[in-house]
N, C-alpha and C positions, 0 to 999 in steps of 0.2 A: 847598307851592307848587302842587302838582298840583291839590289841591282848590280852591284860590283861582282857579287858571286855569280850571278847569272851570266854576265858578260865574260867572266873568266871561263866558265863552263862552256859557253858557246865557242870561245877561242880554242879551248882544248879539243872540242868536238871537230872544229874546222881543221886543226892540225892532224887529227887522226884521219879525217877524210882525205886530206892532201897526201899523207903518207901512203894510204891505200891506192890512191890514183897514181902516184909515182911508181909504186910496185907493179901495178898493172901495165903501165906504159913502159916500164923497164928503165926509167930515168932515175938519177940520183935524187935524194930527198932535198927539196928546196927550202926546208925549214931549219932555222937556227936551233940546234939540239939543246944548247944551254938554256935558251929562253923557254923552250918547251918543257924541259925538266924543272925549271924554276916554277912555272905555272902549275905543273902537275903536283909538285911538292906542296905548293901553297894551297891548292884545292884539297889535297889529302889532309893537311893540317886543319883546314876549316871543317872538313867532314867529320873529323874525330872530336871536335869540340861539342 
């Protein structure tokens, strides 16, 4: 579980970095928002346990 949690956290961190880079460049966000929201929701549920 620890490795899976770390990988999801790294994925979420990568999504955040990509969004910031897209804002700086003025390009639309290249990330699937539904997928990002599901990962964020999953990590929030794990953090509360």
